[in-house]
C-alpha positions in Angstrom: 2.3 48.9 54.3 5.8 47.6 54.0 7.0 47.0 50.5 8.7 43.7 49.7 12.2 43.4 48.2 12.4 44.0 44.5 14.9 43.5 41.7 14.2 45.6 38.6 16.0 46.3 35.3 14.7 49.2 33.2 16.0 49.7 29.7 14.9 53.1 28.2 15.1 54.0 24.5 15.4 57.8 25.1 13.7 60.6 27.0 15.1 59.4 30.3 15.1 62.9 31.9 12.1 64.3 30.0 8.5 64.8 31.1 7.4 61.8 29.0 9.2 59.4 31.3 8.3 60.8 34.7 5.5 58.3 35.3 7.8 55.4 34.3 10.5 56.5 36.8 7.9 56.9 39.5 6.5 53.4 38.8 10.0 52.0 39.3 10.8 54.0 42.4 7.4 53.1 44.0 8.4 49.4 43.8 11.6 49.9 45.8 11.3 48.7 49.4 12.7 51.9 50.9 10.9 55.2 51.2 14.3 56.9 51.0 16.3 54.8 48.5 20.0 55.3 48.1 20.1 56.5 44.5 23.3 56.8 42.4 24.0 58.4 39.0 26.8 57.2 36.8 28.3 60.0 34.6 30.6 57.8 32.5 28.8 57.9 29.1 29.1 61.7 29.0 32.2 62.0 31.2 34.2 63.3 28.3 31.9 66.4 27.8 33.0 69.8 29.0 29.6 70.4 30.6 29.5 67.1 32.5 28.8 68.8 35.8 25.9 70.7 34.3 24.4 67.5 32.8 24.6 65.8 36.1 23.0 68.7 38.0 20.1 68.8 35.5 19.6 65.1 35.9 19.6 65.4 39.7 17.2 68.3 39.5 14.9 66.3 37.3 14.8 63.3 39.6 14.4 65.4 42.7 11.6 67.6 41.5 9.8 65.4 39.0 10.2 61.9 40.5 10.8 62.7 44.2 14.1 61.0 44.2 17.3 62.4 45.7 20.2 61.2 43.6 24.0 61.3 44.4 26.7 61.3 41.7 29.1 58.4 42.1 32.6 60.0 42.1 35.4 58.7 40.0 33.2 57.6 37.1 34.0 60.1 34.4 36.8 58.1 32.8 39.9 60.0 31.7 38.4 63.2 32.8 38.2 62.0 36.5 41.8 61.3 37.2 42.6 61.7 40.9 39.0 61.2 42.1 37.9 58.6 44.6 36.8 55.8 42.1 36.8 53.2 44.9 34.3 55.3 46.9 32.2 55.6 43.7 32.3 51.8 43.2 31.2 51.3 46.8 28.3 53.6 46.3 27.2 51.6 43.3 27.5 48.3 45.2 25.4 49.5 48.1 22.8 51.5 46.2 19.1 50.8 45.9 18.8 52.5 42.5 21.4 53.0 39.8 21.0 55.3 36.7 23.0 56.0 33.6 21.9 57.6 30.4 23.0 59.8 27.5 26.5 60.2 25.9 28.7 57.9 23.9 28.4 54.1 24.2 32.0 53.8 23.1 33.4 56.1 25.8 31.3 54.2 28.4 32.6 50.9 27.2 36.2 52.1 27.2 35.9 52.7 30.9 33.5 50.0 32.0 34.7 47.0 30.0 36.4 44.4 32.2 36.5 46.9 35.1 35.1 46.5 38.7 32.0 48.5 37.8 31.0 46.0 35.1 31.4 43.2 37.6 29.2 45.1 40.1 26.5 45.6 37.5 26.6 41.9 36.6 26.3 41.1 40.3 23.2 43.3 40.6 21.5 41.4 37.8 22.5 37.9 39.0 21.5 38.7 42.6 18.7 41.2 42.1 18.3 44.0 44.5 16.7 47.4 44.0 16.7 48.9 40.5 19.1 49.4 37.6 17.9 52.0 35.1 20.0 52.3 31.9 18.9 54.5 29.0 20.1 55.7 25.6 23.9 55.4 25.4 24.1 53.4 28.6 21.4 51.0 27.3 23.4 50.4 24.1 26.3 48.9 26.2 24.1 46.2 27.8 24.2 43.6 25.0 26.9 41.2 23.7 27.7 43.9 21.0 27.1 47.6 20.9 26.6 50.2 18.1 29.4 52.9 18.2 26.9 55.5 17.0 29.2 58.5 17.3 31.8 57.0 15.2 29.4 55.8 12.5 26.9 58.6 12.3 29.0 61.6 13.2 32.5 60.6 12.1 31.6 58.5 9.1 33.3 55.2 10.2 32.3 52.1 8.4 29.5 50.2 10.2 31.0 48.0 12.9 30.2 46.5 16.3 31.9 47.2 19.6 32.1 44.4 22.2 29.4 45.1 24.8 29.2 44.5 28.5 26.8 41.6 27.8 24.9 42.2 31.0 21.8 40.6 29.6 23.6 37.3 29.3 22.8 37.0 33.0 19.2 36.6 31.8 20.2 34.1 29.2 19.6 36.7 26.4 22.1 36.8 23.6 21.1 40.2 22.2 22.2 43.6 21.0 20.3 46.5 22.5 19.6 49.4 20.1 17.9 52.5 21.7 16.4 55.3 19.7 15.0 52.5 17.6 12.2 54.6 15.9 14.1 57.8 15.7 12.9 60.2 13.0 15.2 63.1 13.6 16.7 62.9 10.1 13.5 63.9 8.4 14.6 63.4 4.8 17.1 60.6 5.7 16.7 57.4 7.7 17.8 57.8 11.3 16.0 54.8 12.7 17.9 52.2 14.8 20.0 54.7 16.8 20.8 56.8 13.6 22.0 53.8 11.6 19.2 53.6 9.1 18.1 50.4 7.4 21.0 50.1 5.1 23.7 50.2 7.7 21.7 48.0 10.1 21.4 45.4 7.4 25.2 45.4 7.0 25.8 45.1 10.7 23.1 42.4 11.1 25.1 40.1 8.8 28.0 40.3 11.3 26.0 39.2 14.3 26.6 35.8 15.9 24.2 33.2 14.6 22.4 32.9 17.9 22.1 36.7 18.5 19.1 38.9 18.1 18.4 42.7 18.2 16.3 44.3 20.9 15.2 47.7 19.6 13.8 50.0 22.2 11.7 52.9 20.8 12.2 56.5 22.0 10.3 57.5 25.2 9.7 53.8 25.8 10.9 51.5 28.6 11.3 47.8 29.0 11.0 46.9 32.7 12.2 43.5 33.7 11.2 42.1 37.1 14.2 40.0 37.9 12.5 38.2 40.7 9.2 37.2 39.0 10.6 37.0 35.5 8.1 39.3 34.0 8.8 41.9 31.2 6.6 45.0 30.8 6.8 47.3 27.8 5.6 50.8 28.7 5.7 54.4 27.4 5.0 55.7 23.9 6.5 53.1 21.6 7.4 49.5 21.7 10.1 46.8 21.8 11.2 45.2 18.6 12.8 41.8 18.5 14.7 41.4 15.2 16.6 38.5 13.6 17.9 38.4 10.0 15.8 41.3 8.9 12.5 40.0 10.4 10.9 41.7 13.3 8.3 41.2 16.0 7.0 44.3 17.6 5.8 44.3 21.2 3.8 47.5 21.7 3.5 49.4 25.0 1.1 47.7 27.3 2.4 44.2 26.6 3.5 42.1 29.5 5.3 38.8 28.9 7.6 36.5 30.7 11.4 36.3 30.3 11.0 32.8 28.9 8.7 34.2 26.2 11.1 36.9 25.4 14.0 34.4 25.1 11.9 32.3 22.8 11.3 35.3 20.5 15.0 36.2 20.4 15.8 32.6 19.3 13.0 32.2 16.8 13.8 32.1 13.1 10.2 32.6 12.2 9.6 36.2 13.3 7.0 38.0 11.2 6.7 41.8 10.7 3.5 41.9 12.7 2.3 42.7 16.1 2.8 40.1 18.8 0.3 37.3 18.9 -0.2 34.7 21.6 0.9 37.1 24.4 -1.8 38.7 26.5 -1.9 42.5 26.1 -2.7 44.4 29.2 -3.4 48.2 29.4 -0.3 50.2 30.1 -0.1 51.5 33.7 1.9 54.6 32.6 0.4 57.7 31.1 1.9 58.8 27.7 2.9 62.4 27.9 3.4 64.5 24.7 6.9 65.1 23.5 8.3 68.6 23.1 8.1 68.6 19.2 4.4 67.5 19.5 3.6 70.3 22.0 5.4 72.8 19.8 3.4 71.8 16.7 0.1 71.9 18.7 0.8 75.3 20.2 1.7 76.7 16.8 -1.5 75.4 15.3 -3.5 76.8 18.3 -1.9 80.2 17.8 -2.7 80.3 14.1 -6.3 79.2 14.6 -6.7 81.9 17.3 -5.2 84.5 14.9 -7.6 83.7 12.2 -10.5 83.9 14.7 -9.2 87.2 16.1 -8.9 85.7 19.6 -6.0 87.6 21.1 -6.2 85.9 24.5 -6.0 82.5 22.9 -2.9 83.6 21.0 -1.2 84.7 24.2 -2.1 81.5 25.9 -0.6 79.4 23.1 2.7 81.3 23.5 2.6 81.0 27.3 1.9 77.2 27.1 4.8 76.7 24.7 7.2 78.8 26.9 6.2 76.8 30.0 6.7 73.4 28.2 10.2 74.5 27.0 11.0 75.3 30.7 9.8 71.8 31.8 11.9 70.1 29.2 15.0 72.2 30.1 16.0 69.4 32.6 16.3 66.9 29.7 19.9 65.8 29.3 19.6 64.7 25.7 20.2 67.1 22.9 17.8 65.7 20.2 14.5 66.4 21.7 13.6 69.5 19.7 14.5 72.2 22.2 16.2 74.5 19.6 13.3 74.1 17.2 10.8 74.8 20.0 12.6 78.0 21.0 12.7 79.1 17.3 8.9 78.6 17.0 8.4 80.5 20.3 10.4 83.5 19.0 8.3 83.4 15.8 5.1 83.4 17.7 6.2 86.3 19.8 7.1 88.3 16.7 3.7 87.4 15.1 2.0 88.4 18.4 3.7 91.8 18.3 2.7 92.3 14.7 -0.9 91.5 15.6 -0.7 94.0 18.4 0.6 96.7 16.1 -1.8 96.1 13.2 -4.8 94.5 14.8 -6.5 91.2 14.2 -9.5 92.3 12.3 -9.6 92.2 8.5 -8.8 95.7 7.4 -11.5 95.4 4.7 -14.1 95.1 7.5 -12.6 98.0 9.3 -12.4 100.3 6.3 -15.7 99.3 4.5 -17.9 101.8 6.5 -15.6 104.6 5.4 -14.5 103.6 1.9 -17.8 102.5 0.3 -19.6 105.7 1.1 -16.7 107.7 -0.3 -16.7 105.6 -3.5 -20.4 106.2 -3.8 -19.8 109.9 -3.5 -17.0 109.7 -6.1 -19.3 107.9 -8.5 -21.9 110.7 -8.2 -19.3 113.3 -8.7 -18.1 111.6 -11.9 -21.7 111.4 -13.1 -22.0 115.1 -12.5 -18.7 115.6 -14.4 -17.0 116.9 -11.2 -13.9 115.0 -12.1 -11.4 117.0 -10.0 -13.3 116.3 -6.8 -13.7 112.7 -7.8 -10.0 112.4 -8.4 -9.3 114.1 -5.0 -11.3 111.3 -3.3 -9.4 108.7 -5.2 -6.0 110.3 -4.3 -7.0 110.5 -0.6 -8.0 106.8 -0.5 -4.8 105.8 -2.4 -2.7 107.7 0.2 -4.5 105.7 2.9 -3.5 102.4 1.3 -6.8 101.7 -0.5 -6.3 100.5 -4.1 -9.2 101.4 -6.5 -9.8 99.7 -9.8 -12.5 101.0 -12.2 -13.9 98.2 -14.3 -16.9 97.7 -16.6 -18.6 95.8 -13.8 -18.1 98.7 -11.4 -15.5 100.1 -9.0 -13.6 97.5 -6.9 -11.3 98.2 -4.0 -8.8 96.4 -1.9 -6.2 97.2 0.8 -2.5 97.5 -0.1 -0.4 94.7 1.3 1.6 97.0 3.5 -1.6 98.1 5.2 -3.1 94.6 5.4 -2.7 93.1 8.8 -3.7 89.7 7.5 -0.9 89.6 5.0 1.5 88.1 7.5 
């Protein structure tokens, strides 16, 4: 069956090259009219990084093997690092593509090289006259509004909270908004890293500097907002939600919600937003499966390993290690650096060490292993003491002590335990 022409805009909060978003990407690609779409990757947001070629190769590998999409890199789009390359050819590829993608890196660097340039005009044209799909995620998504958060400068360098002028691509949809990806980020642990690492305090400061008619669109991690530019529908899909925020008040649209662009515009202009789930908008089941993130899988495998150790189930311990190792391999294509890969590898190494210790010392409680030997010897020792054969009784005690058995003679009787160094369950 021939597919009809489409015009899609997908805004992703994070995880754009992770297993969690495979189904989202496939859902977008499946709506393209061509079975072999002309797909283009823009490197600009991370064009300043020394490993730019590696990041692009990982992204291409991800889309090819996980999504079934062959992606070409648009030349001349690395900014200062791409001097002498054919930028005109890259621009032509963008203008004639069926699918455009850009993702992680620095919003500020991307804006430095996109703002008031032919590429920005080409992107505006793709939204005003919809054709194919434009997929912007993470840093690239942050450039789409009227203003942008310079996250590197504020969070990493310590600059005072301030806005950068954005591309304002969403003005084509009559949306006066700021897009903040990573909206529900929890990477900070003990400190607030929500709102693309700003935290509530700094976001409140920035919010006071917004134009009176502007709102914030916060896209959670591993979440996508898919706008059908032809039908005017907006679908929130993935693991989190879309937050519309004005003057500190928020309305959360969870994954599974479908609404119209007109309804979204009304929310961005409302001064009566409440910190509640959306009401009055029909909620439909999400069409996209929600895969587990790498930190979630890591925690699950570690718990499985420990439960298996306590149960003495060596095969289940090994399987937990193998499952974690396989998951780390799957996530290796992810181009973002904040998805817990280092922590997952640290846990994997710990599990391997603990597995080796279990192999060396055994999984059974040493008390259970030694009881058939120790208790008869203690019974014999007690009889020898009764018969005043104290030297023989002391020889039994010395032999057990040398074997790592600690003996305590109390009024209630003789008690014994295994020394920590000989106790396989101690670690």
